[in-house]
N, CA and C atoms as an extended XYZ file, in Angstrom:
303
Properties=species:S:1:pos:R:3:atomname:S:1:resname:S:1:resid:I:1 pbc="F F F"
N        10.827       93.121      -90.332 N   UNK     1
C        11.608       93.142      -89.057 CA  UNK     1
C        12.011       91.751      -88.741 C   UNK     1
N        11.197       90.668      -89.096 N   UNK     2
C        11.990       89.283      -89.052 CA  UNK     2
C        13.312       89.146      -89.873 C   UNK     2
N        13.125       89.409      -91.281 N   UNK     3
C        14.130       89.418      -91.864 CA  UNK     3
C        15.315       90.115      -91.500 C   UNK     3
N        15.133       91.220      -90.873 N   UNK     4
C        16.501       92.030      -90.310 CA  UNK     4
C        16.984       91.422      -89.279 C   UNK     4
N        16.231       90.864      -88.302 N   UNK     5
C        16.794       90.191      -87.101 CA  UNK     5
C        17.419       88.771      -87.365 C   UNK     5
N        17.050       88.128      -88.439 N   UNK     6
C        17.515       86.901      -88.755 CA  UNK     6
C        18.844       87.104      -89.822 C   UNK     6
N        19.288       88.322      -90.035 N   UNK     7
C        20.289       88.533      -90.866 CA  UNK     7
C        20.205       88.800      -92.098 C   UNK     7
N        19.089       88.918      -92.714 N   UNK     8
C        18.853       89.438      -94.231 CA  UNK     8
C        19.170       90.947      -94.494 C   UNK     8
N        20.173       91.161      -95.178 N   UNK     9
C        20.674       92.827      -95.237 CA  UNK     9
C        19.900       93.191      -96.640 C   UNK     9
N        19.061       92.541      -97.323 N   UNK    10
C        18.640       93.099      -98.225 CA  UNK    10
C        17.490       94.421      -98.029 C   UNK    10
N        17.069       94.331      -96.866 N   UNK    11
C        16.363       95.335      -96.735 CA  UNK    11
C        17.160       96.625      -96.481 C   UNK    11
N        18.306       96.812      -96.127 N   UNK    12
C        19.164       97.722      -96.087 CA  UNK    12
C        20.173       98.117      -97.239 C   UNK    12
N        20.090       97.164      -98.201 N   UNK    13
C        20.985       97.318      -99.329 CA  UNK    13
C        20.715       98.552     -100.081 C   UNK    13
N        19.673       99.227      -99.972 N   UNK    14
C        19.291      100.320     -100.929 CA  UNK    14
C        19.545      101.440     -100.089 C   UNK    14
N        19.837      101.283      -98.863 N   UNK    15
C        19.840      102.650      -97.891 CA  UNK    15
C        21.282      103.230      -98.011 C   UNK    15
N        21.467      104.499      -98.357 N   UNK    16
C        22.722      105.131      -98.454 CA  UNK    16
C        22.635      106.213      -97.338 C   UNK    16
N        23.938      106.331      -96.996 N   UNK    17
C        24.209      107.319      -95.799 CA  UNK    17
C        24.036      108.554      -96.419 C   UNK    17
N        24.231      109.101      -97.647 N   UNK    18
C        24.353      110.310      -98.216 CA  UNK    18
C        22.770      110.901      -98.237 C   UNK    18
N        22.077      109.883      -98.596 N   UNK    19
C        20.706      110.104      -98.831 CA  UNK    19
C        19.991      110.324      -97.742 C   UNK    19
N        20.141      109.591      -96.617 N   UNK    20
C        19.677      109.881      -95.310 CA  UNK    20
C        20.805      110.328      -94.046 C   UNK    20
N        20.996      111.585      -94.544 N   UNK    21
C        22.261      112.217      -93.545 CA  UNK    21
C        21.520      112.374      -91.984 C   UNK    21
N        20.176      112.855      -91.981 N   UNK    22
C        19.720      113.051      -90.649 CA  UNK    22
C        19.449      111.699      -89.934 C   UNK    22
N        19.012      110.731      -90.614 N   UNK    23
C        18.906      109.315      -89.693 CA  UNK    23
C        20.505      108.921      -89.405 C   UNK    23
N        21.466      109.072      -90.305 N   UNK    24
C        22.782      108.808      -89.989 CA  UNK    24
C        23.319      109.451      -88.788 C   UNK    24
N        22.913      110.868      -88.626 N   UNK    25
C        23.378      111.780      -87.676 CA  UNK    25
C        22.824      111.360      -86.246 C   UNK    25
N        21.443      110.888      -86.477 N   UNK    26
C        20.789      110.608      -85.228 CA  UNK    26
C        21.320      109.150      -84.691 C   UNK    26
N        21.867      108.186      -85.668 N   UNK    27
C        22.380      107.166      -85.109 CA  UNK    27
C        23.806      107.197      -84.563 C   UNK    27
N        24.586      108.151      -85.060 N   UNK    28
C        25.771      108.457      -84.816 CA  UNK    28
C        25.905      108.929      -83.335 C   UNK    28
N        24.695      110.013      -83.171 N   UNK    29
C        24.602      110.770      -81.856 CA  UNK    29
C        24.308      109.750      -80.775 C   UNK    29
N        23.548      108.751      -80.949 N   UNK    30
C        22.920      107.910      -80.161 CA  UNK    30
C        24.177      106.883      -79.660 C   UNK    30
N        25.107      106.476      -80.815 N   UNK    31
C        26.146      105.522      -80.374 CA  UNK    31
C        27.142      106.278      -79.361 C   UNK    31
N        27.568      107.580      -79.700 N   UNK    32
C        28.069      108.340      -78.938 CA  UNK    32
C        27.624      108.327      -77.412 C   UNK    32
N        26.406      108.708      -77.467 N   UNK    33
C        25.735      108.735      -75.902 CA  UNK    33
C        25.807      107.451      -75.300 C   UNK    33
N        25.619      106.342      -76.076 N   UNK    34
C        25.687      105.176      -75.325 CA  UNK    34
C        27.213      104.869      -74.724 C   UNK    34
N        28.051      105.032      -75.559 N   UNK    35
C        29.624      105.052      -75.434 CA  UNK    35
C        29.761      105.748      -74.205 C   UNK    35
N        29.322      107.094      -73.983 N   UNK    36
C        29.722      107.837      -72.868 CA  UNK    36
C        28.974      107.303      -71.669 C   UNK    36
N        27.452      107.058      -71.579 N   UNK    37
C        26.920      106.472      -70.862 CA  UNK    37
C        27.733      105.151      -70.193 C   UNK    37
N        27.890      104.140      -70.967 N   UNK    38
C        28.886      103.026      -70.291 CA  UNK    38
C        30.189      103.490      -69.670 C   UNK    38
N        30.905      104.527      -70.247 N   UNK    39
C        32.042      105.033      -69.669 CA  UNK    39
C        31.914      105.643      -68.445 C   UNK    39
N        30.970      106.423      -68.045 N   UNK    40
C        30.495      106.986      -66.882 CA  UNK    40
C        30.200      105.930      -65.849 C   UNK    40
N        29.410      104.978      -66.369 N   UNK    41
C        29.071      103.838      -65.276 CA  UNK    41
C        30.358      102.785      -65.013 C   UNK    41
N        31.177      102.773      -65.709 N   UNK    42
C        32.358      102.154      -65.324 CA  UNK    42
C        33.198      102.949      -64.621 C   UNK    42
N        33.362      104.364      -64.935 N   UNK    43
C        34.047      105.126      -64.062 CA  UNK    43
C        33.582      105.405      -62.461 C   UNK    43
N        32.083      105.376      -62.464 N   UNK    44
C        31.423      105.348      -61.274 CA  UNK    44
C        31.680      104.013      -60.322 C   UNK    44
N        31.646      103.036      -61.107 N   UNK    45
C        31.977      101.818      -60.381 CA  UNK    45
C        33.186      101.414      -59.911 C   UNK    45
N        34.085      101.999      -60.669 N   UNK    46
C        35.457      101.983      -60.272 CA  UNK    46
C        36.005      102.604      -59.108 C   UNK    46
N        35.405      104.203      -59.122 N   UNK    47
C        35.420      105.029      -58.208 CA  UNK    47
C        34.789      104.532      -56.685 C   UNK    47
N        33.711      103.976      -56.955 N   UNK    48
C        33.047      103.535      -55.737 CA  UNK    48
C        33.883      102.271      -55.047 C   UNK    48
N        34.409      101.367      -56.021 N   UNK    49
C        35.077      100.322      -55.431 CA  UNK    49
C        36.344      101.023      -54.659 C   UNK    49
N        37.084      101.950      -55.038 N   UNK    50
C        38.000      102.576      -54.671 CA  UNK    50
C        37.717      103.364      -53.107 C   UNK    50
N        36.381      104.071      -53.346 N   UNK    51
C        35.945      104.725      -52.074 CA  UNK    51
C        35.830      103.424      -50.895 C   UNK    51
N        35.355      102.203      -51.462 N   UNK    52
C        34.956      101.259      -50.536 CA  UNK    52
C        36.373      100.706      -49.828 C   UNK    52
N        37.628      100.540      -50.555 N   UNK    53
C        38.772      100.313      -50.309 CA  UNK    53
C        39.273      101.348      -49.200 C   UNK    53
N        39.085      102.677      -49.717 N   UNK    54
C        39.393      103.616      -48.591 CA  UNK    54
C        38.818      103.612      -47.238 C   UNK    54
N        37.329      103.337      -47.469 N   UNK    55
C        36.595      103.368      -46.198 CA  UNK    55
C        37.017      102.349      -45.321 C   UNK    55
N        37.551      101.137      -45.935 N   UNK    56
C        38.103       99.700      -45.168 CA  UNK    56
C        39.268      100.237      -44.555 C   UNK    56
N        40.133      100.929      -45.230 N   UNK    57
C        41.358      101.362      -44.738 CA  UNK    57
C        41.204      102.065      -43.518 C   UNK    57
N        40.087      103.317      -43.601 N   UNK    58
C        40.134      104.097      -42.568 CA  UNK    58
C        39.525      103.308      -41.338 C   UNK    58
N        38.578      102.641      -41.623 N   UNK    59
C        38.281      101.585      -40.453 CA  UNK    59
C        39.203      100.976      -39.780 C   UNK    59
N        40.138      100.368      -40.469 N   UNK    60
C        41.325       99.687      -39.991 CA  UNK    60
C        42.021      100.616      -38.979 C   UNK    60
N        42.233      101.736      -39.637 N   UNK    61
C        43.124      102.924      -39.078 CA  UNK    61
C        42.287      103.113      -37.755 C   UNK    61
N        41.166      103.340      -37.860 N   UNK    62
C        40.202      103.841      -36.566 CA  UNK    62
C        40.690      102.701      -35.628 C   UNK    62
N        40.442      101.348      -36.028 N   UNK    63
C        40.530      100.281      -34.791 CA  UNK    63
C        41.922      100.370      -34.374 C   UNK    63
N        43.047      100.597      -35.201 N   UNK    64
C        44.100      100.528      -34.635 CA  UNK    64
C        44.432      101.621      -33.504 C   UNK    64
N        43.884      102.876      -34.120 N   UNK    65
C        43.935      103.969      -32.971 CA  UNK    65
C        43.192      103.673      -31.660 C   UNK    65
N        41.934      103.127      -31.860 N   UNK    66
C        41.259      102.696      -30.700 CA  UNK    66
C        42.151      101.590      -29.730 C   UNK    66
N        42.777      100.857      -30.524 N   UNK    67
C        43.370       99.794      -29.740 CA  UNK    67
C        44.563      100.460      -28.997 C   UNK    67
N        45.333      101.343      -29.656 N   UNK    68
C        46.546      102.287      -29.076 CA  UNK    68
C        46.090      103.110      -27.947 C   UNK    68
N        44.765      103.688      -28.000 N   UNK    69
C        44.277      104.523      -27.024 CA  UNK    69
C        44.049      103.600      -25.732 C   UNK    69
N        43.451      102.211      -25.916 N   UNK    70
C        43.050      101.531      -24.908 CA  UNK    70
C        44.576      101.351      -24.222 C   UNK    70
N        45.627      100.852      -25.025 N   UNK    71
C        46.677      100.551      -24.357 CA  UNK    71
C        47.392      101.810      -23.466 C   UNK    71
N        47.055      102.935      -24.128 N   UNK    72
C        47.788      104.079      -23.514 CA  UNK    72
C        47.066      104.271      -22.147 C   UNK    72
N        45.681      103.935      -22.263 N   UNK    73
C        44.821      104.169      -20.980 CA  UNK    73
C        45.471      103.078      -19.675 C   UNK    73
N        45.445      101.804      -20.289 N   UNK    74
C        46.275      100.743      -19.503 CA  UNK    74
C        47.590      101.104      -18.914 C   UNK    74
N        48.411      101.684      -19.725 N   UNK    75
C        49.676      102.121      -19.286 CA  UNK    75
C        49.567      103.428      -18.258 C   UNK    75
N        48.573      104.358      -18.574 N   UNK    76
C        48.461      105.460      -17.408 CA  UNK    76
C        47.869      104.597      -16.211 C   UNK    76
N        46.995      103.769      -16.323 N   UNK    77
C        46.450      103.377      -15.006 CA  UNK    77
C        47.656      102.513      -14.258 C   UNK    77
N        48.665      101.675      -14.892 N   UNK    78
C        49.787      101.173      -14.437 CA  UNK    78
C        50.647      101.952      -13.934 C   UNK    78
N        50.743      103.101      -14.538 N   UNK    79
C        51.858      104.305      -14.234 CA  UNK    79
C        51.377      104.944      -12.922 C   UNK    79
N        49.939      104.885      -12.885 N   UNK    80
C        49.315      105.884      -11.519 CA  UNK    80
C        49.684      104.839      -10.544 C   UNK    80
N        49.389      103.664      -10.632 N   UNK    81
C        49.485      102.557       -9.569 CA  UNK    81
C        51.145      102.269       -9.310 C   UNK    81
N        51.910      102.431      -10.041 N   UNK    82
C        53.142      102.718       -9.603 CA  UNK    82
C        53.780      103.967       -8.978 C   UNK    82
N        53.278      104.870       -9.285 N   UNK    83
C        53.407      106.118       -8.551 CA  UNK    83
C        52.804      105.869       -7.340 C   UNK    83
N        51.620      105.416       -7.038 N   UNK    84
C        51.115      105.488       -5.536 CA  UNK    84
C        52.043      104.367       -4.749 C   UNK    84
N        52.485      103.339       -5.626 N   UNK    85
C        53.287      102.612       -4.699 CA  UNK    85
C        54.366      103.001       -4.193 C   UNK    85
N        55.036      103.830       -5.208 N   UNK    86
C        56.421      104.459       -4.939 CA  UNK    86
C        56.135      105.484       -3.964 C   UNK    86
N        54.990      106.189       -3.746 N   UNK    87
C        55.118      107.263       -2.728 CA  UNK    87
C        54.560      106.411       -1.424 C   UNK    87
N        54.055      105.333       -1.377 N   UNK    88
C        53.762      104.522       -0.254 CA  UNK    88
C        55.260      104.050        0.510 C   UNK    88
N        55.724      103.697       -0.752 N   UNK    89
C        57.284      103.026       -0.083 CA  UNK    89
C        58.082      104.113        0.339 C   UNK    89
N        58.074      105.161       -0.300 N   UNK    90
C        59.017      106.430        0.163 CA  UNK    90
C        58.573      106.928        1.676 C   UNK    90
N        57.073      106.808        1.836 N   UNK    91
C        56.594      107.232        2.929 CA  UNK    91
C        57.164      106.173        4.271 C   UNK    91
N        56.942      104.806        3.765 N   UNK    92
C        57.546      103.966        4.883 CA  UNK    92
C        58.768      103.953        5.018 C   UNK    92
N        59.653      104.229        4.109 N   UNK    93
C        61.329      104.517        4.211 CA  UNK    93
C        61.688      105.784        4.905 C   UNK    93
N        60.838      106.788        5.082 N   UNK    94
C        61.057      107.947        6.080 CA  UNK    94
C        60.680      107.547        7.268 C   UNK    94
N        59.404      107.085        7.376 N   UNK    95
C        59.064      106.563        8.600 CA  UNK    95
C        60.112      105.533        9.440 C   UNK    95
N        60.757      104.883        8.583 N   UNK    96
C        61.923      103.615        9.059 CA  UNK    96
C        62.879      104.606        9.592 C   UNK    96
N        63.259      105.318        8.617 N   UNK    97
C        64.371      106.278        9.169 CA  UNK    97
C        64.241      107.262       10.363 C   UNK    97
N        63.088      107.716       10.490 N   UNK    98
C        62.906      108.425       11.931 CA  UNK    98
C        62.753      107.537       12.915 C   UNK    98
N        62.138      106.321       12.727 N   UNK    99
C        62.278      105.478       13.619 CA  UNK    99
C        63.668      104.797       14.229 C   UNK    99
N        64.487      104.749       13.244 N   UNK   100
C        65.604      104.390       13.665 CA  UNK   100
C        66.655      105.415       14.342 C   UNK   100
N        66.229      106.718       14.388 N   UNK   101
C        66.864      107.910       14.994 CA  UNK   101
C        66.480      107.745       16.460 C   UNK   101
């Protein structure tokens, strides 16, 4: 094992693919499974990053919607105040007209 790890290929020099087809098939199958696994890991990581980006965009849009809703509420309150003021002014104008007669 030591010589194999250090780069001595003499232990493998007599090993032929045709003589050991079952081992070669298992080795090839393992390599394909490893490649498939890493491809799935990368695909999952990429899709998760895209999901994170989409969630950030959704949060940003939700924040903008909340901000717009707050502005709409403020505008409605101001509109109600203006309506009440106009009603009061119209009432005072009518009273002044009646007093003038």
